[in-house]
Structure formats: structure tokens, C-alpha cells
PDB file of N, H, CA, C and O in Angstrom:
ATOM      1  N   UNK A   1     -64.799  53.742 -31.179  1.00  0.00           N
ATOM      2  CA  UNK A   1     -63.815  53.191 -32.101  1.00  0.00           C
ATOM      3  C   UNK A   1     -64.323  51.900 -32.733  1.00  0.00           C
ATOM      4  O   UNK A   1     -64.131  51.687 -33.930  1.00  0.00           O
ATOM      5  N   UNK A   2     -64.969  51.034 -31.950  1.00  0.00           N
ATOM      6  H   UNK A   2     -65.125  51.208 -30.977  1.00  0.00           H
ATOM      7  CA  UNK A   2     -65.471  49.775 -32.490  1.00  0.00           C
ATOM      8  C   UNK A   2     -66.488  50.010 -33.599  1.00  0.00           C
ATOM      9  O   UNK A   2     -66.514  49.272 -34.584  1.00  0.00           O
ATOM     10  N   UNK A   3     -67.334  51.044 -33.445  1.00  0.00           N
ATOM     11  H   UNK A   3     -67.313  51.644 -32.645  1.00  0.00           H
ATOM     12  CA  UNK A   3     -68.325  51.351 -34.479  1.00  0.00           C
ATOM     13  C   UNK A   3     -67.655  51.763 -35.772  1.00  0.00           C
ATOM     14  O   UNK A   3     -68.119  51.409 -36.856  1.00  0.00           O
ATOM     15  N   UNK A   4     -66.565  52.510 -35.668  1.00  0.00           N
ATOM     16  H   UNK A   4     -66.188  52.798 -34.788  1.00  0.00           H
ATOM     17  CA  UNK A   4     -65.835  52.943 -36.853  1.00  0.00           C
ATOM     18  C   UNK A   4     -65.262  51.724 -37.574  1.00  0.00           C
ATOM     19  O   UNK A   4     -65.371  51.614 -38.795  1.00  0.00           O
ATOM     20  N   UNK A   5     -64.667  50.833 -36.839  1.00  0.00           N
ATOM     21  H   UNK A   5     -64.578  50.922 -35.847  1.00  0.00           H
ATOM     22  CA  UNK A   5     -64.098  49.618 -37.414  1.00  0.00           C
ATOM     23  C   UNK A   5     -65.181  48.771 -38.080  1.00  0.00           C
ATOM     24  O   UNK A   5     -65.026  48.340 -39.222  1.00  0.00           O
ATOM     25  N   UNK A   6     -66.259  48.540 -37.373  1.00  0.00           N
ATOM     26  H   UNK A   6     -66.385  48.891 -36.445  1.00  0.00           H
ATOM     27  CA  UNK A   6     -67.321  47.670 -37.874  1.00  0.00           C
ATOM     28  C   UNK A   6     -68.039  48.252 -39.086  1.00  0.00           C
ATOM     29  O   UNK A   6     -68.570  47.500 -39.903  1.00  0.00           O
ATOM     30  N   UNK A   7     -68.067  49.563 -39.218  1.00  0.00           N
ATOM     31  H   UNK A   7     -67.636  50.175 -38.554  1.00  0.00           H
ATOM     32  CA  UNK A   7     -68.793  50.171 -40.330  1.00  0.00           C
ATOM     33  C   UNK A   7     -67.905  50.505 -41.524  1.00  0.00           C
ATOM     34  O   UNK A   7     -68.409  50.976 -42.543  1.00  0.00           O
ATOM     35  N   UNK A   8     -66.616  50.277 -41.425  1.00  0.00           N
ATOM     36  H   UNK A   8     -66.207  49.894 -40.596  1.00  0.00           H
ATOM     37  CA  UNK A   8     -65.708  50.587 -42.536  1.00  0.00           C
ATOM     38  C   UNK A   8     -66.006  49.653 -43.705  1.00  0.00           C
ATOM     39  O   UNK A   8     -66.085  48.439 -43.514  1.00  0.00           O
ATOM     40  N   UNK A   9     -66.176  50.200 -44.917  1.00  0.00           N
ATOM     41  H   UNK A   9     -66.112  51.186 -45.071  1.00  0.00           H
ATOM     42  CA  UNK A   9     -66.564  49.364 -46.066  1.00  0.00           C
ATOM     43  C   UNK A   9     -65.516  48.338 -46.493  1.00  0.00           C
ATOM     44  O   UNK A   9     -65.854  47.370 -47.174  1.00  0.00           O
ATOM     45  N   UNK A  10     -64.269  48.526 -46.116  1.00  0.00           N
ATOM     46  H   UNK A  10     -63.995  49.312 -45.563  1.00  0.00           H
ATOM     47  CA  UNK A  10     -63.213  47.593 -46.523  1.00  0.00           C
ATOM     48  C   UNK A  10     -63.046  46.438 -45.539  1.00  0.00           C
ATOM     49  O   UNK A  10     -62.215  45.555 -45.751  1.00  0.00           O
ATOM     50  N   UNK A  11     -63.828  46.442 -44.472  1.00  0.00           N
ATOM     51  H   UNK A  11     -64.503  47.160 -44.299  1.00  0.00           H
ATOM     52  CA  UNK A  11     -63.678  45.422 -43.438  1.00  0.00           C
ATOM     53  C   UNK A  11     -64.956  44.607 -43.329  1.00  0.00           C
ATOM     54  O   UNK A  11     -66.051  45.152 -43.190  1.00  0.00           O
ATOM     55  N   UNK A  12     -64.797  43.295 -43.394  1.00  0.00           N
ATOM     56  H   UNK A  12     -63.908  42.852 -43.506  1.00  0.00           H
ATOM     57  CA  UNK A  12     -65.925  42.381 -43.208  1.00  0.00           C
ATOM     58  C   UNK A  12     -65.709  41.629 -41.897  1.00  0.00           C
ATOM     59  O   UNK A  12     -64.675  40.990 -41.702  1.00  0.00           O
ATOM     60  N   UNK A  13     -66.676  41.709 -41.017  1.00  0.00           N
ATOM     61  H   UNK A  13     -67.516  42.227 -41.175  1.00  0.00           H
ATOM     62  CA  UNK A  13     -66.566  41.055 -39.717  1.00  0.00           C
ATOM     63  C   UNK A  13     -67.541  39.891 -39.630  1.00  0.00           C
ATOM     64  O   UNK A  13     -68.677  39.985 -40.095  1.00  0.00           O
ATOM     65  N   UNK A  14     -67.093  38.804 -39.037  1.00  0.00           N
ATOM     66  H   UNK A  14     -66.170  38.728 -38.660  1.00  0.00           H
ATOM     67  CA  UNK A  14     -68.004  37.682 -38.797  1.00  0.00           C
ATOM     68  C   UNK A  14     -69.012  38.099 -37.735  1.00  0.00           C
ATOM     69  O   UNK A  14     -68.794  39.064 -37.003  1.00  0.00           O
ATOM     70  N   UNK A  15     -70.102  37.376 -37.659  1.00  0.00           N
ATOM     71  H   UNK A  15     -70.279  36.592 -38.254  1.00  0.00           H
ATOM     72  CA  UNK A  15     -71.111  37.699 -36.646  1.00  0.00           C
ATOM     73  C   UNK A  15     -70.539  37.541 -35.242  1.00  0.00           C
ATOM     74  O   UNK A  15     -70.897  38.287 -34.330  1.00  0.00           O
ATOM     75  N   UNK A  16     -69.648  36.565 -35.073  1.00  0.00           N
ATOM     76  H   UNK A  16     -69.358  35.959 -35.814  1.00  0.00           H
ATOM     77  CA  UNK A  16     -69.026  36.374 -33.758  1.00  0.00           C
ATOM     78  C   UNK A  16     -68.140  37.578 -33.401  1.00  0.00           C
ATOM     79  O   UNK A  16     -68.155  38.044 -32.261  1.00  0.00           O
ATOM     80  N   UNK A  17     -67.383  38.070 -34.361  1.00  0.00           N
ATOM     81  H   UNK A  17     -67.371  37.691 -35.287  1.00  0.00           H
ATOM     82  CA  UNK A  17     -66.523  39.225 -34.114  1.00  0.00           C
ATOM     83  C   UNK A  17     -67.358  40.450 -33.795  1.00  0.00           C
ATOM     84  O   UNK A  17     -67.005  41.226 -32.906  1.00  0.00           O
ATOM     85  N   UNK A  18     -68.453  40.633 -34.503  1.00  0.00           N
ATOM     86  H   UNK A  18     -68.739  40.003 -35.225  1.00  0.00           H
ATOM     87  CA  UNK A  18     -69.346  41.761 -34.217  1.00  0.00           C
ATOM     88  C   UNK A  18     -69.881  41.680 -32.791  1.00  0.00           C
ATOM     89  O   UNK A  18     -69.979  42.689 -32.093  1.00  0.00           O
ATOM     90  N   UNK A  19     -70.223  40.471 -32.373  1.00  0.00           N
ATOM     91  H   UNK A  19     -70.144  39.651 -32.940  1.00  0.00           H
ATOM     92  CA  UNK A  19     -70.734  40.275 -31.016  1.00  0.00           C
ATOM     93  C   UNK A  19     -69.660  40.629 -29.982  1.00  0.00           C
ATOM     94  O   UNK A  19     -69.951  41.290 -28.985  1.00  0.00           O
ATOM     95  N   UNK A  20     -68.426  40.192 -30.217  1.00  0.00           N
ATOM     96  H   UNK A  20     -68.189  39.654 -31.026  1.00  0.00           H
ATOM     97  CA  UNK A  20     -67.331  40.492 -29.291  1.00  0.00           C
ATOM     98  C   UNK A  20     -67.086  41.996 -29.223  1.00  0.00           C
ATOM     99  O   UNK A  20     -66.917  42.552 -28.138  1.00  0.00           O
ATOM    100  N   UNK A  21     -67.067  42.649 -30.378  1.00  0.00           N
ATOM    101  H   UNK A  21     -67.204  42.197 -31.259  1.00  0.00           H
ATOM    102  CA  UNK A  21     -66.817  44.087 -30.405  1.00  0.00           C
ATOM    103  C   UNK A  21     -67.917  44.878 -29.705  1.00  0.00           C
ATOM    104  O   UNK A  21     -67.684  46.002 -29.262  1.00  0.00           O
ATOM    105  N   UNK A  22     -69.102  44.306 -29.603  1.00  0.00           N
ATOM    106  H   UNK A  22     -69.291  43.393 -29.964  1.00  0.00           H
ATOM    107  CA  UNK A  22     -70.203  45.017 -28.945  1.00  0.00           C
ATOM    108  C   UNK A  22     -70.164  44.877 -27.424  1.00  0.00           C
ATOM    109  O   UNK A  22     -70.928  45.544 -26.726  1.00  0.00           O
ATOM    110  N   UNK A  23     -69.294  44.027 -26.907  1.00  0.00           N
ATOM    111  H   UNK A  23     -68.673  43.485 -27.474  1.00  0.00           H
ATOM    112  CA  UNK A  23     -69.197  43.856 -25.455  1.00  0.00           C
ATOM    113  C   UNK A  23     -68.647  45.127 -24.805  1.00  0.00           C
ATOM    114  O   UNK A  23     -67.745  45.761 -25.353  1.00  0.00           O
ATOM    115  N   UNK A  24     -69.181  45.497 -23.651  1.00  0.00           N
ATOM    116  H   UNK A  24     -69.913  44.981 -23.207  1.00  0.00           H
ATOM    117  CA  UNK A  24     -68.655  46.685 -22.970  1.00  0.00           C
ATOM    118  C   UNK A  24     -67.234  46.429 -22.466  1.00  0.00           C
ATOM    119  O   UNK A  24     -66.910  45.329 -22.016  1.00  0.00           O
ATOM    120  N   UNK A  25     -66.414  47.436 -22.547  1.00  0.00           N
ATOM    121  H   UNK A  25     -66.678  48.329 -22.912  1.00  0.00           H
ATOM    122  CA  UNK A  25     -65.037  47.403 -22.023  1.00  0.00           C
ATOM    123  C   UNK A  25     -64.193  46.294 -22.623  1.00  0.00           C
ATOM    124  O   UNK A  25     -63.328  45.747 -21.937  1.00  0.00           O
ATOM    125  N   UNK A  26     -64.417  45.947 -23.877  1.00  0.00           N
ATOM    126  H   UNK A  26     -65.119  46.391 -24.434  1.00  0.00           H
ATOM    127  CA  UNK A  26     -63.672  44.842 -24.502  1.00  0.00           C
ATOM    128  C   UNK A  26     -62.164  45.116 -24.531  1.00  0.00           C
ATOM    129  O   UNK A  26     -61.372  44.174 -24.509  1.00  0.00           O
ATOM    130  N   UNK A  27     -61.765  46.366 -24.578  1.00  0.00           N
ATOM    131  H   UNK A  27     -62.409  47.131 -24.595  1.00  0.00           H
ATOM    132  CA  UNK A  27     -60.334  46.699 -24.622  1.00  0.00           C
ATOM    133  C   UNK A  27     -59.604  46.252 -23.365  1.00  0.00           C
ATOM    134  O   UNK A  27     -58.399  46.002 -23.401  1.00  0.00           O
ATOM    135  N   UNK A  28     -60.320  46.150 -22.259  1.00  0.00           N
ATOM    136  H   UNK A  28     -61.299  46.353 -22.230  1.00  0.00           H
ATOM    137  CA  UNK A  28     -59.689  45.750 -21.001  1.00  0.00           C
ATOM    138  C   UNK A  28     -60.273  44.462 -20.440  1.00  0.00           C
ATOM    139  O   UNK A  28     -60.002  44.101 -19.295  1.00  0.00           O
ATOM    140  N   UNK A  29     -61.072  43.770 -21.240  1.00  0.00           N
ATOM    141  H   UNK A  29     -61.292  44.064 -22.170  1.00  0.00           H
ATOM    142  CA  UNK A  29     -61.735  42.547 -20.780  1.00  0.00           C
ATOM    143  C   UNK A  29     -60.740  41.418 -20.560  1.00  0.00           C
ATOM    144  O   UNK A  29     -59.670  41.371 -21.168  1.00  0.00           O
ATOM    145  N   UNK A  30     -61.126  40.517 -19.677  1.00  0.00           N
ATOM    146  H   UNK A  30     -61.995  40.555 -19.183  1.00  0.00           H
ATOM    147  CA  UNK A  30     -60.335  39.322 -19.424  1.00  0.00           C
ATOM    148  C   UNK A  30     -61.297  38.144 -19.415  1.00  0.00           C
ATOM    149  O   UNK A  30     -62.179  38.097 -18.558  1.00  0.00           O
ATOM    150  N   UNK A  31     -61.165  37.196 -20.327  1.00  0.00           N
ATOM    151  H   UNK A  31     -60.448  37.235 -21.024  1.00  0.00           H
ATOM    152  CA  UNK A  31     -60.131  37.045 -21.338  1.00  0.00           C
ATOM    153  C   UNK A  31     -60.181  38.146 -22.395  1.00  0.00           C
ATOM    154  O   UNK A  31     -61.192  38.820 -22.590  1.00  0.00           O
ATOM    155  N   UNK A  32     -59.061  38.292 -23.054  1.00  0.00           N
ATOM    156  H   UNK A  32     -58.239  37.744 -22.895  1.00  0.00           H
ATOM    157  CA  UNK A  32     -58.871  39.403 -23.975  1.00  0.00           C
ATOM    158  C   UNK A  32     -59.667  39.242 -25.270  1.00  0.00           C
ATOM    159  O   UNK A  32     -60.229  38.184 -25.553  1.00  0.00           O
ATOM    160  N   UNK A  33     -59.695  40.305 -26.032  1.00  0.00           N
ATOM    161  H   UNK A  33     -59.238  41.165 -25.802  1.00  0.00           H
ATOM    162  CA  UNK A  33     -60.340  40.319 -27.337  1.00  0.00           C
ATOM    163  C   UNK A  33     -59.801  39.190 -28.216  1.00  0.00           C
ATOM    164  O   UNK A  33     -60.575  38.457 -28.832  1.00  0.00           O
ATOM    165  N   UNK A  34     -58.484  39.051 -28.273  1.00  0.00           N
ATOM    166  H   UNK A  34     -57.855  39.646 -27.773  1.00  0.00           H
ATOM    167  CA  UNK A  34     -57.865  38.027 -29.123  1.00  0.00           C
ATOM    168  C   UNK A  34     -58.232  36.624 -28.634  1.00  0.00           C
ATOM    169  O   UNK A  34     -58.541  35.753 -29.446  1.00  0.00           O
ATOM    170  N   UNK A  35     -58.204  36.398 -27.336  1.00  0.00           N
ATOM    171  H   UNK A  35     -57.953  37.106 -26.676  1.00  0.00           H
ATOM    172  CA  UNK A  35     -58.603  35.091 -26.792  1.00  0.00           C
ATOM    173  C   UNK A  35     -60.045  34.772 -27.160  1.00  0.00           C
ATOM    174  O   UNK A  35     -60.372  33.629 -27.478  1.00  0.00           O
ATOM    175  N   UNK A  36     -60.904  35.781 -27.117  1.00  0.00           N
ATOM    176  H   UNK A  36     -60.639  36.709 -26.858  1.00  0.00           H
ATOM    177  CA  UNK A  36     -62.307  35.576 -27.468  1.00  0.00           C
ATOM    178  C   UNK A  36     -62.477  35.280 -28.957  1.00  0.00           C
ATOM    179  O   UNK A  36     -63.351  34.500 -29.337  1.00  0.00           O
ATOM    180  N   UNK A  37     -61.649  35.896 -29.801  1.00  0.00           N
ATOM    181  H   UNK A  37     -60.940  36.530 -29.493  1.00  0.00           H
ATOM    182  CA  UNK A  37     -61.694  35.584 -31.235  1.00  0.00           C
ATOM    183  C   UNK A  37     -61.262  34.145 -31.491  1.00  0.00           C
ATOM    184  O   UNK A  37     -61.899  33.431 -32.266  1.00  0.00           O
ATOM    185  N   UNK A  38     -60.191  33.722 -30.848  1.00  0.00           N
ATOM    186  H   UNK A  38     -59.673  34.302 -30.218  1.00  0.00           H
ATOM    187  CA  UNK A  38     -59.716  32.341 -30.992  1.00  0.00           C
ATOM    188  C   UNK A  38     -60.786  31.374 -30.494  1.00  0.00           C
ATOM    189  O   UNK A  38     -61.056  30.356 -31.131  1.00  0.00           O
ATOM    190  N   UNK A  39     -61.380  31.691 -29.374  1.00  0.00           N
ATOM    191  H   UNK A  39     -61.160  32.518 -28.857  1.00  0.00           H
ATOM    192  CA  UNK A  39     -62.432  30.853 -28.816  1.00  0.00           C
ATOM    193  C   UNK A  39     -63.609  30.745 -29.786  1.00  0.00           C
ATOM    194  O   UNK A  39     -64.149  29.658 -29.991  1.00  0.00           O
ATOM    195  N   UNK A  40     -64.002  31.859 -30.377  1.00  0.00           N
ATOM    196  H   UNK A  40     -63.564  32.742 -30.211  1.00  0.00           H
ATOM    197  CA  UNK A  40     -65.107  31.858 -31.329  1.00  0.00           C
ATOM    198  C   UNK A  40     -64.829  30.999 -32.543  1.00  0.00           C
ATOM    199  O   UNK A  40     -65.721  30.315 -33.044  1.00  0.00           O
ATOM    200  N   UNK A  41     -63.603  31.031 -33.014  1.00  0.00           N
ATOM    201  H   UNK A  41     -62.878  31.586 -32.606  1.00  0.00           H
ATOM    202  CA  UNK A  41     -63.208  30.205 -34.154  1.00  0.00           C
ATOM    203  C   UNK A  41     -63.277  28.730 -33.789  1.00  0.00           C
ATOM    204  O   UNK A  41     -63.750  27.911 -34.577  1.00  0.00           O
ATOM    205  N   UNK A  42     -62.805  28.393 -32.599  1.00  0.00           N
ATOM    206  H   UNK A  42     -62.420  29.058 -31.959  1.00  0.00           H
ATOM    207  CA  UNK A  42     -62.869  26.999 -32.138  1.00  0.00           C
ATOM    208  C   UNK A  42     -64.317  26.550 -32.004  1.00  0.00           C
ATOM    209  O   UNK A  42     -64.666  25.445 -32.422  1.00  0.00           O
ATOM    210  N   UNK A  43     -65.159  27.392 -31.428  1.00  0.00           N
ATOM    211  H   UNK A  43     -64.876  28.289 -31.089  1.00  0.00           H
ATOM    212  CA  UNK A  43     -66.565  27.053 -31.248  1.00  0.00           C
ATOM    213  C   UNK A  43     -67.260  26.846 -32.592  1.00  0.00           C
ATOM    214  O   UNK A  43     -68.052  25.915 -32.746  1.00  0.00           O
ATOM    215  N   UNK A  44     -66.968  27.708 -33.561  1.00  0.00           N
ATOM    216  H   UNK A  44     -66.325  28.464 -33.437  1.00  0.00           H
ATOM    217  CA  UNK A  44     -67.574  27.595 -34.891  1.00  0.00           C
ATOM    218  C   UNK A  44     -67.181  26.288 -35.571  1.00  0.00           C
ATOM    219  O   UNK A  44     -67.936  25.745 -36.377  1.00  0.00           O
ATOM    220  N   UNK A  45     -65.991  25.789 -35.236  1.00  0.00           N
ATOM    221  H   UNK A  45     -65.378  26.230 -34.580  1.00  0.00           H
ATOM    222  CA  UNK A  45     -65.507  24.533 -35.816  1.00  0.00           C
ATOM    223  C   UNK A  45     -65.956  23.323 -34.996  1.00  0.00           C
ATOM    224  O   UNK A  45     -65.652  22.185 -35.352  1.00  0.00           O
ATOM    225  N   UNK A  46     -66.677  23.564 -33.899  1.00  0.00           N
ATOM    226  H   UNK A  46     -66.925  24.489 -33.610  1.00  0.00           H
ATOM    227  CA  UNK A  46     -67.121  22.471 -33.042  1.00  0.00           C
ATOM    228  C   UNK A  46     -66.003  21.894 -32.195  1.00  0.00           C
ATOM    229  O   UNK A  46     -66.075  20.747 -31.754  1.00  0.00           O
ATOM    230  N   UNK A  47     -64.973  22.690 -31.970  1.00  0.00           N
ATOM    231  H   UNK A  47     -64.914  23.622 -32.328  1.00  0.00           H
ATOM    232  CA  UNK A  47     -63.799  22.220 -31.232  1.00  0.00           C
ATOM    233  C   UNK A  47     -63.734  22.861 -29.842  1.00  0.00           C
ATOM    234  O   UNK A  47     -64.425  23.839 -29.557  1.00  0.00           O
ATOM    235  N   UNK A  48     -62.907  22.297 -29.009  1.00  0.00           N
ATOM    236  H   UNK A  48     -62.345  21.502 -29.241  1.00  0.00           H
ATOM    237  CA  UNK A  48     -62.619  22.852 -27.689  1.00  0.00           C
ATOM    238  C   UNK A  48     -61.364  23.696 -27.798  1.00  0.00           C
ATOM    239  O   UNK A  48     -60.380  23.280 -28.410  1.00  0.00           O
ATOM    240  N   UNK A  49     -61.396  24.890 -27.201  1.00  0.00           N
ATOM    241  H   UNK A  49     -62.196  25.227 -26.703  1.00  0.00           H
ATOM    242  CA  UNK A  49     -60.194  25.724 -27.177  1.00  0.00           C
ATOM    243  C   UNK A  49     -59.285  25.200 -26.072  1.00  0.00           C
ATOM    244  O   UNK A  49     -59.736  24.959 -24.953  1.00  0.00           O
ATOM    245  N   UNK A  50     -58.012  25.027 -26.387  1.00  0.00           N
ATOM    246  H   UNK A  50     -57.645  25.223 -27.297  1.00  0.00           H
ATOM    247  CA  UNK A  50     -57.007  24.596 -25.418  1.00  0.00           C
ATOM    248  C   UNK A  50     -55.965  25.702 -25.339  1.00  0.00           C
ATOM    249  O   UNK A  50     -55.423  26.133 -26.357  1.00  0.00           O
ATOM    250  N   UNK A  51     -55.693  26.157 -24.120  1.00  0.00           N
ATOM    251  H   UNK A  51     -56.133  25.807 -23.293  1.00  0.00           H
ATOM    252  CA  UNK A  51     -54.824  27.316 -23.948  1.00  0.00           C
ATOM    253  C   UNK A  51     -54.088  27.262 -22.613  1.00  0.00           C
ATOM    254  O   UNK A  51     -54.453  26.495 -21.721  1.00  0.00           O
ATOM    255  N   UNK A  52     -53.065  28.071 -22.488  1.00  0.00           N
ATOM    256  H   UNK A  52     -52.768  28.694 -23.212  1.00  0.00           H
ATOM    257  CA  UNK A  52     -52.379  28.271 -21.220  1.00  0.00           C
ATOM    258  C   UNK A  52     -52.915  29.519 -20.510  1.00  0.00           C
ATOM    259  O   UNK A  52     -52.555  29.783 -19.363  1.00  0.00           O
ATOM    260  N   UNK A  53     -53.772  30.284 -21.188  1.00  0.00           N
ATOM    261  H   UNK A  53     -54.064  30.069 -22.120  1.00  0.00           H
ATOM    262  CA  UNK A  53     -54.306  31.541 -20.650  1.00  0.00           C
ATOM    263  C   UNK A  53     -55.323  31.259 -19.544  1.00  0.00           C
ATOM    264  O   UNK A  53     -56.436  30.814 -19.820  1.00  0.00           O
ATOM    265  N   UNK A  54     -54.944  31.516 -18.308  1.00  0.00           N
ATOM    266  H   UNK A  54     -54.039  31.878 -18.084  1.00  0.00           H
ATOM    267  CA  UNK A  54     -55.785  31.172 -17.158  1.00  0.00           C
ATOM    268  C   UNK A  54     -57.135  31.872 -17.181  1.00  0.00           C
ATOM    269  O   UNK A  54     -58.132  31.294 -16.747  1.00  0.00           O
ATOM    270  N   UNK A  55     -57.189  33.094 -17.675  1.00  0.00           N
ATOM    271  H   UNK A  55     -56.379  33.564 -18.027  1.00  0.00           H
ATOM    272  CA  UNK A  55     -58.448  33.827 -17.685  1.00  0.00           C
ATOM    273  C   UNK A  55     -59.464  33.220 -18.657  1.00  0.00           C
ATOM    274  O   UNK A  55     -60.658  33.506 -18.567  1.00  0.00           O
ATOM    275  N   UNK A  56     -58.999  32.394 -19.572  1.00  0.00           N
ATOM    276  H   UNK A  56     -58.029  32.161 -19.645  1.00  0.00           H
ATOM    277  CA  UNK A  56     -59.893  31.775 -20.552  1.00  0.00           C
ATOM    278  C   UNK A  56     -60.790  30.718 -19.925  1.00  0.00           C
ATOM    279  O   UNK A  56     -61.711  30.233 -20.583  1.00  0.00           O
ATOM    280  N   UNK A  57     -60.548  30.347 -18.670  1.00  0.00           N
ATOM    281  H   UNK A  57     -59.801  30.741 -18.135  1.00  0.00           H
ATOM    282  CA  UNK A  57     -61.410  29.357 -18.035  1.00  0.00           C
ATOM    283  C   UNK A  57     -62.839  29.867 -17.857  1.00  0.00           C
ATOM    284  O   UNK A  57     -63.727  29.092 -17.502  1.00  0.00           O
ATOM    285  N   UNK A  58     -63.070  31.146 -18.096  1.00  0.00           N
ATOM    286  H   UNK A  58     -62.348  31.775 -18.384  1.00  0.00           H
ATOM    287  CA  UNK A  58     -64.406  31.734 -18.036  1.00  0.00           C
ATOM    288  C   UNK A  58     -65.229  31.403 -19.285  1.00  0.00           C
ATOM    289  O   UNK A  58     -66.452  31.544 -19.282  1.00  0.00           O
ATOM    290  N   UNK A  59     -64.559  30.967 -20.341  1.00  0.00           N
ATOM    291  H   UNK A  59     -63.565  30.852 -20.344  1.00  0.00           H
ATOM    292  CA  UNK A  59     -65.230  30.685 -21.609  1.00  0.00           C
ATOM    293  C   UNK A  59     -65.671  29.224 -21.658  1.00  0.00           C
ATOM    294  O   UNK A  59     -64.935  28.338 -21.224  1.00  0.00           O
ATOM    295  N   UNK A  60     -66.866  28.968 -22.184  1.00  0.00           N
ATOM    296  H   UNK A  60     -67.465  29.688 -22.536  1.00  0.00           H
ATOM    297  CA  UNK A  60     -67.342  27.576 -22.261  1.00  0.00           C
ATOM    298  C   UNK A  60     -66.503  26.745 -23.233  1.00  0.00           C
ATOM    299  O   UNK A  60     -65.925  27.274 -24.182  1.00  0.00           O
ATOM    300  N   UNK A  61     -66.448  25.446 -22.983  1.00  0.00           N
ATOM    301  H   UNK A  61     -66.918  25.016 -22.212  1.00  0.00           H
ATOM    302  CA  UNK A  61     -65.722  24.509 -23.853  1.00  0.00           C
ATOM    303  C   UNK A  61     -64.266  24.921 -24.049  1.00  0.00           C
ATOM    304  O   UNK A  61     -63.745  24.922 -25.163  1.00  0.00           O
ATOM    305  N   UNK A  62     -63.632  25.268 -22.943  1.00  0.00           N
ATOM    306  H   UNK A  62     -64.056  25.267 -22.037  1.00  0.00           H
ATOM    307  CA  UNK A  62     -62.226  25.678 -22.972  1.00  0.00           C
ATOM    308  C   UNK A  62     -61.468  24.864 -21.942  1.00  0.00           C
ATOM    309  O   UNK A  62     -61.918  24.699 -20.808  1.00  0.00           O
ATOM    310  N   UNK A  63     -60.320  24.361 -22.345  1.00  0.00           N
ATOM    311  H   UNK A  63     -59.954  24.495 -23.266  1.00  0.00           H
ATOM    312  CA  UNK A  63     -59.451  23.624 -21.422  1.00  0.00           C
ATOM    313  C   UNK A  63     -58.193  24.435 -21.209  1.00  0.00           C
ATOM    314  O   UNK A  63     -57.469  24.728 -22.160  1.00  0.00           O
ATOM    315  N   UNK A  64     -57.928  24.801 -19.960  1.00  0.00           N
ATOM    316  H   UNK A  64     -58.516  24.562 -19.188  1.00  0.00           H
ATOM    317  CA  UNK A  64     -56.732  25.539 -19.613  1.00  0.00           C
ATOM    318  C   UNK A  64     -55.683  24.556 -19.138  1.00  0.00           C
ATOM    319  O   UNK A  64     -55.913  23.792 -18.201  1.00  0.00           O
ATOM    320  N   UNK A  65     -54.527  24.577 -19.788  1.00  0.00           N
ATOM    321  H   UNK A  65     -54.339  25.198 -20.550  1.00  0.00           H
ATOM    322  CA  UNK A  65     -53.415  23.694 -19.433  1.00  0.00           C
ATOM    323  C   UNK A  65     -52.566  24.323 -18.342  1.00  0.00           C
ATOM    324  O   UNK A  65     -52.405  25.543 -18.301  1.00  0.00           O
ATOM    325  N   UNK A  66     -52.037  23.518 -17.484  1.00  0.00           N
ATOM    326  H   UNK A  66     -52.167  22.527 -17.518  1.00  0.00           H
ATOM    327  CA  UNK A  66     -51.126  24.001 -16.459  1.00  0.00           C
ATOM    328  C   UNK A  66     -49.762  24.200 -17.084  1.00  0.00           C
ATOM    329  O   UNK A  66     -49.261  23.324 -17.789  1.00  0.00           O
ATOM    330  N   UNK A  67     -49.165  25.343 -16.829  1.00  0.00           N
ATOM    331  H   UNK A  67     -49.572  26.055 -16.257  1.00  0.00           H
ATOM    332  CA  UNK A  67     -47.869  25.662 -17.440  1.00  0.00           C
ATOM    333  C   UNK A  67     -46.786  25.432 -16.507  1.00  0.00           C
ATOM    334  O   UNK A  67     -45.623  25.646 -16.846  1.00  0.00           O
TER     335      UNK A  67
END
């Protein structure tokens, strides 16, 4: 399914998104696909991702807040 999405002519994916989509088992990964996209956007901007998502502590330059 990821190959179909990535090769569709109407869809342009950033290099970071392409990298995430190439990860094995991304549909069930923790942190999730969406968390990884948010993280990638923060990293591209030179920022730290701040979240309440506990599984995101696996990602570099991420601060998990206590809820």
C-alpha cells in the first residue's frame, strides 16, 4: 500500500515522509506514523518536539510532558 501511495502522480511526499513510509510495520509502529511525521517537521525546523505521547520518548530531540 505504501508503494501505491508514494508512486501516485498526484501526491508529493517529502524525503522524510518517504523514509517513514519505508519503515517496516509502520502501520503498527510505536510511536505512530503521525507522531513520526510531526517529529520530522519539528526536526526540519530545528525544533524540539514536545508531546504527551509517552511512546515518542524513543525519538531524538523529543520532550515528553507528564499528563
